[in-house]
C-alpha positions as CSV (number, residue, x, y, z in Angstrom):
1,M,69.0,109.7,112.3
2,S,69.1,106.0,111.6
3,R,70.0,104.7,108.3
4,K,69.8,101.1,107.2
5,S,72.9,99.6,105.5
6,P,72.1,99.2,101.7
7,S,71.9,95.3,100.6
8,R,75.2,93.7,99.6
9,R,76.3,93.7,95.9
10,P,76.8,90.7,93.7
11,A,80.5,89.4,93.8
12,V,82.5,90.6,90.9
13,S,83.1,88.2,88.0
14,T,86.8,87.0,87.7
15,N,86.1,85.3,84.3
16,S,83.8,88.2,82.8
17,G,83.8,88.2,78.9
18,A,84.1,91.7,79.2
19,E,88.0,91.4,79.5
20,S,90.3,92.9,76.7
21,K,91.2,90.7,73.9
22,G,94.8,89.3,74.6
23,A,94.4,89.8,78.6
24,P,96.1,87.3,80.6
25,A,93.4,84.6,81.8
26,E,92.7,83.9,85.7
27,P,95.4,81.9,87.1
28,A,94.2,78.4,87.9
29,R,93.3,77.9,91.4
30,A,93.7,74.5,93.3
31,A,90.6,72.5,93.0
32,R,90.9,71.0,96.5
33,P,92.5,71.4,99.7
34,L,96.2,70.2,100.0
35,Q,96.2,66.6,101.0
36,G,98.5,64.8,103.5
37,E,100.5,66.4,106.3
38,P,100.1,70.1,106.8
39,V,102.7,72.1,105.3
40,V,105.5,73.4,107.6
41,F,106.7,76.9,106.6
42,G,110.3,77.4,107.0
43,P,113.0,80.4,106.2
44,E,112.8,79.5,102.6
45,H,109.2,80.7,102.4
46,F,110.1,84.2,103.7
47,I,112.0,87.0,102.3
48,N,114.1,89.2,104.8
49,R,112.5,92.5,106.0
50,E,115.5,94.7,105.5
51,L,116.4,93.3,101.9
52,S,112.6,93.7,100.9
53,W,112.8,97.4,102.1
54,L,116.1,97.9,100.1
55,E,114.3,96.4,97.1
56,F,111.5,99.1,97.4
57,N,114.3,102.0,97.7
58,H,115.6,100.5,94.4
59,R,112.2,100.9,92.9
60,V,112.5,104.6,93.8
61,L,115.9,104.9,92.4
62,E,114.4,103.3,89.0
63,E,112.0,106.4,88.9
64,A,115.2,108.7,89.0
65,I,116.8,106.7,86.3
66,R,113.7,106.4,84.0
67,P,114.3,108.8,81.1
68,D,110.5,109.2,80.3
69,N,110.0,110.9,83.7
70,P,110.3,114.8,83.8
71,L,113.7,115.8,84.7
72,L,113.1,117.6,88.0
73,E,110.9,114.6,89.0
74,R,113.7,112.5,88.4
75,L,115.9,114.6,90.6
76,K,113.1,114.5,93.1
77,F,113.2,110.6,93.2
78,F,117.1,110.8,93.4
79,C,116.7,112.8,96.6
80,I,114.1,110.7,98.1
81,V,116.2,107.5,97.8
82,S,119.1,109.2,99.7
83,S,116.8,110.5,102.5
84,N,115.1,106.9,102.5
85,L,118.4,105.2,102.9
86,D,119.3,107.7,105.9
87,E,116.4,106.8,107.7
88,F,117.2,103.0,107.1
89,F,120.7,103.3,108.6
90,E,119.4,105.4,111.5
91,I,116.7,103.1,112.5
92,R,117.0,99.6,111.1
93,V,120.9,99.2,110.6
94,A,121.3,100.9,114.3
95,G,118.9,98.3,115.8
96,L,120.8,95.4,114.2
97,K,124.0,96.6,115.3
98,Q,122.6,96.8,118.9
99,Q,121.5,93.3,118.6
100,M,124.9,92.3,117.6
101,E,126.4,94.1,120.5
102,T,124.3,92.1,122.8
103,G,125.5,89.0,121.4
104,S,121.9,88.1,119.9
105,I,121.9,85.1,117.3
106,E,118.0,85.3,117.3
107,T,116.8,84.8,113.6
108,G,113.8,86.2,111.9
109,P,111.3,84.4,109.8
110,D,113.8,84.4,106.9
111,G,116.4,82.4,109.1
112,L,119.3,85.3,109.0
113,T,120.9,86.4,112.3
114,P,121.6,90.2,112.7
115,R,125.2,89.4,111.5
116,Q,124.1,87.9,108.4
117,T,121.4,90.5,107.8
118,L,123.9,93.3,108.1
119,L,126.2,91.5,105.4
120,A,123.5,91.0,103.2
121,I,122.4,94.8,103.5
122,R,125.9,95.9,102.9
123,R,126.3,93.9,99.6
124,R,122.7,95.4,98.4
125,V,123.6,98.9,99.7
126,L,126.9,98.9,97.8
127,R,125.3,98.3,94.5
128,M,122.5,100.7,95.3
129,V,125.1,103.5,96.2
130,R,127.1,102.8,92.8
131,E,123.7,103.0,90.7
132,H,122.7,106.3,92.7
133,N,126.0,108.0,92.0
134,A,126.3,106.8,88.4
135,C,122.5,108.3,88.1
136,W,123.9,111.8,89.3
137,R,126.9,111.8,87.1
138,N,125.8,110.2,83.8
139,Q,122.1,111.2,83.8
140,L,121.2,114.0,86.0
141,V,123.9,116.5,85.9
142,P,124.2,116.3,81.9
143,G,120.3,116.5,81.7
144,L,120.1,119.5,83.9
145,A,123.2,121.2,82.0
146,R,121.4,120.9,78.8
147,Q,118.3,122.8,80.6
148,G,120.8,125.6,81.8
149,I,121.1,124.2,85.4
150,R,124.7,123.7,85.9
151,F,127.0,123.1,89.0
152,L,130.3,124.5,88.6
153,G,133.6,123.4,90.5
154,P,136.3,125.9,91.2
155,K,138.1,125.3,88.0
156,E,135.2,126.3,86.2
157,W,134.5,129.5,88.0
158,T,135.1,132.9,86.2
159,D,137.0,135.7,88.0
160,A,133.9,137.4,88.6
161,D,132.4,134.1,90.2
162,R,135.6,133.8,92.3
163,A,135.5,137.4,93.7
164,W,131.6,137.1,94.5
165,L,132.2,133.8,96.3
166,E,135.3,135.2,98.4
167,Q,133.2,138.2,99.3
168,Y,130.4,135.7,100.5
169,Y,132.9,133.5,102.0
170,Q,134.3,136.4,104.1
171,T,131.0,138.1,105.1
172,V,128.7,134.8,105.6
173,I,130.5,131.6,105.8
174,R,133.9,132.2,107.8
175,P,132.2,133.7,110.9
176,V,130.3,130.6,111.5
177,L,133.3,128.2,110.8
178,T,135.0,126.3,113.7
179,P,138.0,124.2,112.6
180,L,138.8,121.3,115.1
181,A,142.2,119.9,115.6
182,I,142.7,116.0,115.8
183,D,145.5,115.1,118.0
184,P,146.1,113.6,121.4
185,A,145.4,116.9,123.0
186,H,142.1,117.5,121.4
187,P,139.7,114.6,121.5
188,F,137.7,113.6,118.1
189,P,134.8,116.2,118.0
190,L,131.3,114.6,118.4
191,L,130.0,115.3,115.0
192,L,126.2,115.8,114.5
193,N,124.1,113.2,112.7
194,R,124.1,113.7,108.9
195,A,125.8,116.9,109.2
196,L,128.3,117.7,106.4
197,N,132.0,117.7,107.4
198,L,135.3,118.3,105.7
199,V,138.4,116.4,106.9
200,V,141.5,118.3,106.2
201,R,145.0,117.0,106.0
202,L,147.5,119.5,107.1
203,G,151.3,119.8,106.4
204,R,154.0,121.2,108.4
205,T,156.3,124.1,107.8
206,G,159.6,125.4,109.3
207,R,157.8,128.0,111.2
208,Q,155.3,125.2,112.4
209,P,157.2,121.9,112.9
210,T,154.6,120.7,115.1
211,G,151.1,120.4,115.4
212,P,148.0,118.5,114.3
213,R,148.3,116.5,111.3
214,L,144.3,116.3,110.7
215,A,141.4,118.6,111.5
216,V,137.5,118.7,110.9
217,L,135.5,121.3,110.0
218,E,131.7,121.0,109.9
219,V,130.0,122.7,107.0
220,P,127.4,125.0,108.4
221,R,123.8,123.8,108.3
222,V,122.2,127.2,108.5
223,L,123.6,128.2,105.2
224,P,122.2,126.8,101.8
225,R,123.9,123.8,100.5
226,L,123.8,125.5,96.9
227,L,125.0,128.8,96.3
228,R,123.5,130.3,92.8
229,L,126.1,132.3,91.1
230,P,125.0,135.9,90.0
231,G,125.3,137.5,86.4
232,R,123.6,134.6,84.5
233,E,121.4,135.3,81.7
234,G,119.0,132.6,80.9
235,R,120.6,129.8,83.0
236,A,121.2,129.0,86.4
237,D,124.8,128.1,87.7
238,Y,125.6,126.8,91.1
239,A,128.4,126.1,93.4
240,F,128.3,123.7,96.3
241,L,128.7,125.2,99.6
242,G,131.3,122.5,100.8
243,E,133.5,123.2,97.7
244,V,133.5,127.0,98.4
245,V,134.6,126.2,102.1
246,G,137.3,123.9,100.8
247,H,138.5,126.3,98.1
248,F,139.4,129.0,100.9
249,L,140.5,126.6,103.7
250,T,144.0,128.1,103.6
251,D,142.4,131.2,105.3
252,L,141.7,129.1,108.4
253,F,145.0,127.4,108.7
254,P,147.9,130.2,108.8
255,E,151.2,129.1,108.6
256,R,150.1,125.6,107.6
257,T,149.8,124.1,104.3
258,V,146.6,122.5,103.3
259,Q,147.4,119.1,101.7
260,G,144.0,118.1,100.6
261,W,140.4,118.1,102.1
262,W,137.5,115.8,101.7
263,P,133.7,115.9,102.6
264,F,132.6,113.1,104.6
265,R,129.4,112.5,106.8
266,V,128.3,110.5,109.7
267,T,124.8,108.8,110.3
268,R,123.9,108.1,113.8
269,N,121.4,106.0,115.6
270,S,118.4,108.1,115.8
271,E,115.7,105.7,117.4
272,L,114.1,107.3,120.6
273,Y,114.5,105.2,123.7
274,I,111.9,106.0,126.3
275,D,110.4,104.0,129.3
276,E,107.0,105.5,129.5
277,E,106.3,103.9,132.9
278,E,109.4,105.6,134.4
279,V,108.9,108.9,133.3
280,A,106.5,111.5,134.8
281,N,106.4,113.8,131.8
282,L,106.1,112.1,128.4
283,L,106.7,115.5,126.6
284,A,110.0,116.4,128.5
285,A,111.2,113.0,128.1
286,V,110.7,113.0,124.2
287,E,112.3,116.4,124.1
288,Q,115.2,115.1,126.1
289,E,115.7,112.2,123.6
290,L,115.4,114.4,120.6
291,Q,118.6,116.1,121.7
292,R,120.3,112.8,122.3
293,R,119.2,111.8,118.9
294,R,121.8,114.2,117.2
295,R,124.6,112.5,119.0
296,G,123.6,108.7,119.0
297,A,126.1,106.1,118.3
298,A,127.7,106.2,114.8
299,V,126.5,103.7,112.1
300,R,127.8,104.7,108.8
301,L,130.6,106.9,107.6
302,E,130.0,108.3,104.0
303,V,133.1,109.8,102.5
304,A,134.3,111.2,99.1
305,R,135.6,108.3,96.9
306,N,138.8,110.2,96.4
307,C,139.5,110.4,100.2
308,P,142.8,108.6,100.9
309,A,143.0,105.2,102.5
310,E,144.9,106.4,105.6
311,V,142.3,109.2,106.3
312,R,139.3,107.0,105.8
313,S,140.8,104.7,108.3
314,E,141.6,107.1,110.9
315,L,138.1,108.4,110.6
316,L,136.6,105.0,111.1
317,E,138.8,104.4,114.1
318,K,137.7,107.7,115.6
319,L,134.1,107.0,115.1
320,G,134.3,103.3,116.3
321,L,133.5,101.9,113.1
322,G,134.8,99.2,111.0
323,P,135.5,98.8,107.2
324,E,132.0,97.3,106.7
325,D,130.5,100.6,107.9
326,L,132.3,102.8,105.1
327,Y,130.5,104.0,102.0
328,L,132.4,105.7,99.4
329,V,130.6,108.4,97.4
330,D,131.3,109.8,94.1
331,G,128.7,112.7,93.9
332,P,127.0,115.1,96.5
333,L,126.8,113.9,100.2
334,N,123.3,114.5,101.6
335,P,121.6,114.7,98.2
336,A,118.3,115.6,99.9
337,R,119.6,119.1,100.2
338,L,119.0,119.4,96.4
339,M,115.4,119.3,96.5
340,V,115.9,123.1,96.6
341,L,116.3,122.9,92.7
342,Y,112.8,121.3,92.6
343,D,111.3,124.1,94.3
344,E,113.3,127.1,92.6
345,H,112.7,125.9,89.1
346,P,109.0,125.7,88.4
347,R,109.3,125.1,84.8
348,P,106.5,123.0,83.3
349,E,108.5,121.1,80.7
350,L,110.6,119.9,83.6
351,R,108.1,118.5,86.0
352,H,104.6,116.9,86.1
353,P,101.9,119.5,85.7
354,T,100.6,121.1,88.6
355,W,97.7,119.1,90.1
356,V,94.8,121.2,92.0
357,A,92.6,118.7,93.5
358,P,88.8,119.2,92.9
359,V,86.4,118.8,95.6
360,A,84.6,115.7,95.8
361,R,81.6,115.5,93.7
362,A,79.6,114.6,96.6
363,L,80.6,117.8,98.3
364,Q,80.6,120.2,95.2
365,G,78.2,123.0,95.7
366,R,77.5,122.1,99.3
367,D,78.1,125.1,101.7
368,D,76.7,123.0,104.7
369,L,79.2,120.0,105.1
370,F,77.0,118.5,107.9
371,A,74.1,118.4,105.7
372,A,76.0,116.5,102.9
373,I,77.2,114.1,105.3
374,R,73.6,113.4,106.7
375,E,72.4,112.5,103.1
376,R,75.0,109.7,102.7
377,D,78.5,108.3,103.4
378,I,81.1,110.3,101.5
379,L,84.4,108.9,100.4
380,L,87.5,111.0,99.8
381,H,90.3,109.7,97.6
382,H,93.6,111.9,98.0
383,P,95.3,113.5,96.3
384,Y,92.8,113.0,93.5
385,E,90.1,114.7,95.6
386,S,90.8,117.8,97.8
387,F,91.9,117.6,101.5
388,E,90.5,121.0,101.9
389,S,87.1,119.7,102.6
390,I,88.4,118.2,105.9
391,V,89.9,121.5,106.8
392,T,86.8,123.3,105.9
393,L,84.6,120.8,108.1
394,L,86.9,121.5,111.0
395,Q,86.7,125.3,110.4
396,Q,82.9,124.9,110.4
397,A,82.7,122.9,113.4
398,A,84.7,125.4,115.3
399,Q,82.2,128.2,114.2
400,D,79.1,126.4,114.3
401,P,77.0,127.1,117.6
402,D,75.3,123.8,117.4
403,V,78.6,122.0,117.6
404,L,79.2,120.7,121.2
405,A,82.6,119.0,121.0
406,I,85.4,117.9,118.8
407,K,88.0,115.2,119.4
408,Q,90.8,114.4,117.0
409,T,94.0,112.1,116.8
410,L,97.0,114.1,115.4
411,Y,100.0,112.0,114.4
412,R,101.7,114.0,111.6
413,T,100.3,117.4,111.1
414,G,102.9,119.2,109.0
415,G,103.4,122.7,108.8
416,D,99.9,123.7,107.9
417,P,98.3,125.8,110.9
418,R,94.8,125.8,110.1
419,I,94.1,122.5,111.7
420,G,95.5,123.6,115.2
421,A,93.8,127.0,114.6
422,A,90.4,125.3,114.0
423,L,90.7,123.4,117.3
424,I,91.7,126.5,119.3
425,E,89.0,128.6,117.9
426,A,86.6,125.9,118.8
427,V,87.7,126.1,122.4
428,R,87.4,130.0,122.1
429,N,83.8,129.5,121.1
430,G,83.1,127.4,124.2
431,K,83.2,124.0,122.7
432,T,84.9,120.9,124.2
433,V,88.1,120.0,122.2
434,A,90.3,117.1,123.0
435,A,93.2,116.3,120.9
436,V,95.2,113.0,121.0
437,V,98.8,113.9,120.1
438,E,101.3,111.1,119.2
439,L,104.6,112.8,120.2
440,R,106.7,110.0,118.8
441,A,105.8,110.3,115.4
442,R,109.2,109.3,113.9
443,F,111.1,112.4,112.8
444,D,108.0,114.8,113.5
445,E,108.5,114.6,117.1
446,A,109.7,118.4,117.4
447,N,106.7,119.7,115.4
448,N,104.1,117.8,117.5
449,I,105.7,118.9,120.8
450,R,105.3,122.5,119.4
451,W,101.6,121.9,118.4
452,A,101.0,120.2,121.8
453,R,102.2,123.0,123.8
454,Q,100.3,125.6,121.7
455,L,97.1,123.6,122.0
456,E,97.3,123.0,125.8
457,E,97.9,126.7,126.2
458,A,94.9,127.7,124.4
459,G,92.5,125.2,126.4
460,V,92.6,122.1,124.5
461,H,92.6,118.8,126.4
462,V,95.8,117.4,125.0
463,V,96.4,113.8,125.9
464,Y,99.2,111.4,124.7
465,G,97.3,108.2,124.5
466,L,98.0,104.9,126.1
467,V,101.3,103.9,127.7
468,G,103.4,101.6,125.6
469,Y,101.6,102.1,122.4
470,K,101.9,104.7,119.6
471,I,98.5,106.2,118.4
472,H,98.5,105.7,114.8
473,C,94.7,105.6,113.9
474,K,93.3,108.7,112.0
475,A,89.8,109.7,113.5
476,T,87.8,112.9,114.2
477,L,84.4,113.1,116.0
478,I,82.2,115.9,116.0
479,V,79.3,116.0,118.3
480,R,76.4,118.3,117.2
481,R,72.8,119.3,118.2
482,D,70.8,118.8,115.2
483,P,67.3,119.7,115.1
484,D,66.3,116.0,115.6
485,G,68.8,115.3,118.2
486,I,72.5,114.8,119.1
487,R,74.3,113.4,116.1
488,R,77.9,112.3,115.9
489,Y,79.9,113.0,112.7
490,V,82.9,111.0,112.0
491,H,86.1,111.3,109.8
492,L,88.1,108.2,109.6
493,A,91.3,107.8,107.2
494,T,94.1,105.8,106.2
495,G,96.3,109.2,106.2
496,N,97.3,111.9,108.6
497,Y,95.7,115.2,109.2
498,N,98.5,116.8,107.0
499,P,97.2,119.0,104.3
500,T,100.7,118.9,102.6
501,T,101.1,115.0,102.6
502,A,97.7,114.8,101.5
503,R,98.8,116.3,98.1
504,Q,101.6,113.9,97.7
505,Y,100.3,110.8,99.3
506,T,97.6,108.5,98.1
507,D,94.9,108.1,101.1
508,I,91.3,107.5,101.6
509,G,89.1,109.2,104.2
510,L,85.5,108.2,105.0
511,L,82.8,110.8,106.4
512,T,79.8,109.5,107.9
513,C,77.3,110.0,110.4
514,R,76.1,106.5,110.9
515,P,75.1,105.9,114.7
516,D,77.1,102.5,115.2
517,I,80.1,104.1,113.7
518,G,79.8,107.3,115.9
519,E,79.3,105.2,119.0
520,D,82.5,103.2,118.4
521,V,84.5,106.3,117.6
522,T,83.2,107.8,120.8
523,D,84.5,104.5,122.9
524,L,87.8,104.8,120.9
525,F,88.4,108.1,122.1
526,N,87.4,107.3,125.7
527,L,89.9,104.6,125.4
528,L,92.7,106.9,124.1
529,T,92.1,109.3,127.1
530,G,92.4,106.6,129.6
531,M,88.6,106.5,130.6
532,T,87.7,103.2,129.7
533,Q,89.1,99.6,129.1
534,F,88.8,98.2,125.6
535,Q,85.5,96.2,124.7
536,P,84.9,94.8,121.2
537,L,83.4,97.6,119.3
538,R,80.2,97.2,116.7
539,Q,82.1,98.0,113.5
540,L,85.7,99.0,114.2
541,W,88.6,96.7,114.7
542,V,91.3,98.2,117.1
543,A,94.8,97.0,117.3
544,P,96.4,95.9,119.6
545,F,93.2,94.3,120.9
546,D,91.2,92.8,118.0
547,L,92.2,93.8,115.0
548,K,94.6,91.0,113.9
549,T,92.4,88.4,115.3
550,R,89.5,89.7,113.3
551,L,91.8,89.8,110.2
552,L,92.9,86.4,110.8
553,S,89.2,85.1,111.0
554,L,88.4,86.6,107.8
555,I,91.3,85.2,105.9
556,E,90.3,81.9,107.4
557,R,86.4,82.2,106.2
558,E,87.7,82.6,102.8
559,S,89.7,79.5,103.0
560,R,86.5,77.7,104.3
561,H,84.5,79.1,101.5
562,A,87.3,77.9,98.8
563,G,87.1,74.5,100.4
564,A,83.2,74.5,100.2
565,G,83.4,75.4,96.2
566,L,82.1,79.0,97.1
567,P,83.6,82.3,95.5
568,A,86.8,83.1,97.5
569,R,89.1,86.0,96.9
570,I,91.2,88.3,98.7
571,I,92.6,91.8,97.6
572,A,94.6,93.8,100.0
573,K,96.4,97.2,99.5
574,M,98.8,98.2,102.1
575,N,102.3,99.8,102.5
576,S,103.8,96.8,104.3
577,L,103.4,93.1,105.0
578,V,105.9,91.6,107.4
579,D,103.8,89.8,110.1
580,R,104.5,86.0,110.1
581,E,101.1,84.6,111.2
582,V,99.3,86.6,108.6
583,I,101.6,85.3,106.0
584,E,101.2,81.9,106.9
585,A,97.3,82.5,106.9
586,L,97.6,83.5,103.5
587,Y,99.9,80.7,102.4
588,R,97.3,78.3,103.7
589,A,94.2,80.2,102.1
590,S,96.1,79.8,98.6
591,G,96.7,76.2,99.2
592,Q,92.8,75.9,99.8
593,G,92.3,77.6,96.5
594,V,91.6,81.3,97.4
595,S,92.7,83.7,94.7
596,I,94.8,86.4,96.6
597,D,96.0,89.9,95.0
598,L,98.4,92.0,97.2
599,I,99.2,95.6,96.4
600,V,102.3,96.2,98.6
601,R,104.2,99.3,98.1
602,G,107.1,98.7,100.2
603,I,108.1,95.7,102.4
604,C,106.7,92.3,101.6
605,C,108.2,89.4,103.2
606,L,105.8,87.1,101.4
607,R,107.0,84.8,98.5
608,P,104.3,84.5,95.8
609,G,104.3,81.5,93.2
610,L,105.8,78.9,95.5
611,R,104.5,75.5,94.5
612,R,102.0,74.2,97.0
613,I,102.4,77.2,99.0
614,S,101.4,80.5,97.3
615,E,100.8,79.6,93.8
616,N,97.4,81.5,94.0
617,I,99.1,84.9,95.5
618,R,100.2,87.5,93.1
619,V,102.0,90.7,94.8
620,R,102.7,93.9,92.8
621,S,104.2,97.2,94.0
622,I,103.4,100.5,92.3
623,V,105.9,103.6,92.6
624,D,104.9,106.6,90.6
625,R,104.2,110.2,91.0
626,F,102.5,110.0,94.4
627,L,103.3,107.9,97.5
628,E,101.0,105.0,97.6
629,H,99.8,105.1,101.2
630,S,96.1,103.8,101.5
631,R,95.1,100.5,103.0
632,I,92.2,98.8,101.6
633,L,90.9,95.0,102.4
634,Y,88.4,93.1,100.0
635,F,87.0,89.7,100.9
636,E,84.9,88.1,98.4
637,N,82.9,86.3,101.2
638,G,81.1,83.7,99.1
639,G,79.6,86.3,96.9
640,Q,78.8,89.0,99.4
641,P,81.9,90.9,99.2
642,E,83.0,93.1,102.3
643,V,85.4,96.2,102.0
644,Y,87.5,97.7,104.7
645,L,89.8,100.6,105.2
646,S,92.4,100.8,107.7
647,S,95.2,102.8,109.3
648,A,97.4,99.8,109.7
649,D,99.8,97.9,107.6
650,W,100.1,94.0,108.3
651,M,103.3,94.3,110.6
652,P,104.0,93.2,114.2
653,R,104.3,96.9,115.3
654,N,101.0,97.8,114.0
655,F,99.3,94.8,115.3
656,H,100.8,95.1,118.6
657,R,102.6,98.1,119.3
658,R,100.2,100.6,117.9
659,I,96.5,101.8,118.2
660,E,95.1,101.3,114.7
661,T,91.6,101.0,113.4
662,T,90.1,99.2,110.6
663,F,86.7,100.2,109.6
664,P,84.0,98.8,107.1
665,I,82.6,100.5,104.0
666,L,78.9,100.0,104.5
667,D,77.4,102.2,101.6
668,G,77.0,99.9,98.4
669,N,77.8,102.8,95.9
670,L,81.0,103.4,98.1
671,R,81.9,99.8,98.2
672,D,81.3,99.6,94.4
673,R,83.6,102.6,93.8
674,I,86.5,101.1,96.1
675,I,86.2,97.6,94.1
676,H,85.7,98.9,90.6
677,E,88.1,101.9,90.8
678,L,90.5,102.1,93.7
679,L,91.4,98.3,93.7
680,A,90.8,97.6,90.0
681,L,93.0,100.2,88.5
682,P,96.2,99.4,90.3
683,L,95.7,95.7,89.4
684,A,95.3,96.8,86.0
685,D,98.6,98.9,85.7
686,N,101.0,97.7,83.5
687,T,103.2,100.7,83.4
688,R,104.3,101.6,86.8
689,A,103.7,98.3,88.7
690,R,106.6,95.9,89.4
691,L,105.8,92.0,90.1
692,L,107.1,90.4,92.9
693,Q,108.9,87.1,91.8
694,P,109.4,84.0,93.9
695,D,113.1,85.0,94.6
696,G,112.3,88.2,96.0
697,T,113.0,90.2,92.9
698,Y,110.7,92.6,91.1
699,R,110.1,92.7,87.4
700,H,108.3,95.5,85.5
701,A,104.8,94.9,84.5
702,R,104.1,95.1,80.7
703,P,101.2,95.2,78.6
704,A,100.0,91.7,77.2
705,P,99.7,91.6,73.5
706,G,96.7,93.6,72.4
707,E,96.4,95.2,75.7
708,R,96.8,99.2,76.2
709,P,99.2,100.6,78.5
710,R,97.5,101.3,81.9
711,R,99.1,103.8,84.5
712,S,96.8,103.7,87.4
713,Q,97.6,107.2,89.0
714,F,97.4,109.1,85.8
715,E,94.1,107.5,85.1
716,F,92.8,108.5,88.6
717,L,94.1,112.0,87.9
718,E,92.1,111.9,84.5
719,R,89.2,110.5,86.0
720,A,89.3,113.4,88.9
721,R,89.9,116.2,86.1
722,S,86.7,114.8,84.2
723,G,84.7,114.4,87.3
724,Q,84.2,110.7,87.1
725,T,85.6,110.0,90.6
726,G,82.4,108.8,92.3
727,P,78.6,109.5,92.8
728,G,77.8,113.3,93.1
729,P,74.5,114.8,94.0
730,G,71.7,112.8,92.2
731,H,74.1,110.4,90.8
732,P,74.0,106.9,92.4
733,S,76.6,105.5,90.4
734,G,78.6,107.8,88.3
735,W,82.0,106.2,87.7
736,P,83.1,104.0,84.9
737,K,83.8,100.6,86.1
738,V,87.1,98.6,85.5
739,Q,87.0,94.8,85.4
740,L,88.6,93.4,88.5
741,R,90.6,90.5,87.6
742,P,93.5,88.6,88.9
743,R,96.7,89.2,86.9
744,P,99.7,86.7,86.8
745,F,102.8,87.4,88.8
């Protein structure tokens, strides 16, 4: 059934008298285009990509330090900082080191060579490590102790503790320990990536006048890193597994003296290197590369701060690393393993209140989801609205005798089996089912391989997309025989088909049965399965084919409108902004007088507020309870605003090396909701937003005089709790509007 798109809504005023008293006025815009010679953009106009990412990770660390966050939430952020930094070294630092080894002196837009970038990274990471360690020692450990959660070292163990730990050591730990000597007769062991190890210094005795001076002992990964000590009433005391192993080390070295032991950890290059054109079986090639990942070249050594200098030097030499690769840690190594505490202690006073997302208003009380989609386009805002509706839609499609086919992209599926089970059930019920599985979703490869095998064995047509490109778009197509003919139901989204991350990430999904979008998504799947060559689509932009070109054309259109004196504004929300050509287009638009607000969670290589370059551009980043993950684009278009959602960040990899989609919001009510709620609230955030400065640093947003504190994620939660998250049945416009206005940087 065809439906006409509603007429466009009037442009949102940026100078409304409805602004609260004392709110910042709109920044002045250039009255005319720049005169004279065109501006040449040089290195001083760009922020280094890696340093910008490190600033993002520091914003995460700030959430661990903030005393107004619940204690276990602070611990969670503390763990995330560490896991983020691990991945940064495994991928980004490893790549820079490879460039140096090949003699590359190529510079990025910021003008730094790989060597200069690595030096700058080290300076920034050293400061971050110090703050991270201080957060643990001075804030988290004392704070947790006050709440009855303590970490006890050997000096604090009672006799009962020591007896219990010795029994645990003898029966559980010792059988899986393998001490490895370091001497000319024994090559240095190939230590696994990010595994916790102990380096042990051994003394010689009269009975053993010769023998290795050092040994290495891997702390078993299969055992819990924290051992909860028994016999406590009203509190939880833990011993670190590494300290327990170290305490009983003498048992492993009879007739030798243990002079000291120190924990350390090696980080290795974890990028996958696969030439798809040279492999006959991509799945087998990815599996083989996963085995190599654990043993890639070393890129970082972390060791306890009290480890003697000569021991540290020997470890560096054996690993082929230099002093610039050494990081001293005054706290736990691999803090990500401490996340078990967050799960073990569901104490409401130590964490955010449990959030159970409601069903979107447009779907409440609707048993037949297909009927609801036929009535209108439906927007789902996760995690504020439940992702379960998507799972239910797939389950209904699998069981519905009128459904003929299901096609879906799978990038990160998580551990929830229901999506795969629905596709398998659909095959058993005689439907045609195709799944485009991205095997190279970083650090989810093993999980996706497992799913691909299960789906293939059940009869699902599993394909791995186009040679040379990751499949990063998020799309589902359901073909159904309705009473009035064949209809295509579509789900497009900014996030993955992962019910777990849908409770932790902010993402947006669109449910629609518009014929032109259905036709586009059909063509998209034909492209992904290798049946067609790309042809421009009706509504969707697709990378690497035309997404960037169309984006640049809309930025340039705003510039022309500004030059003609028409309303001109761009608002864009994304995870990362790196692409030089897009940044330069935004600079030119700013010079023409276009008002630009960017909500960029992570990397941003654009410098806002530069005179004659970006004085009309403001950039903010929000780090809070949920990971900001949605991508939204707004173009004023001379008073006829257009809104798009996208799977793509503005990065070269997304534009050129991934299959991505950007799609329009054609329903006027949904467009209004995105403008007045999903964009306006983050722009009004003055509590958890940080504002990017021209020098690349960030400062906290603060309420202006007379302005109330605004925390966008909590306002989204409150709106969802009170049922104000969008139009429901019989409610064409059921949400309070927020004034959409620029804010100063």
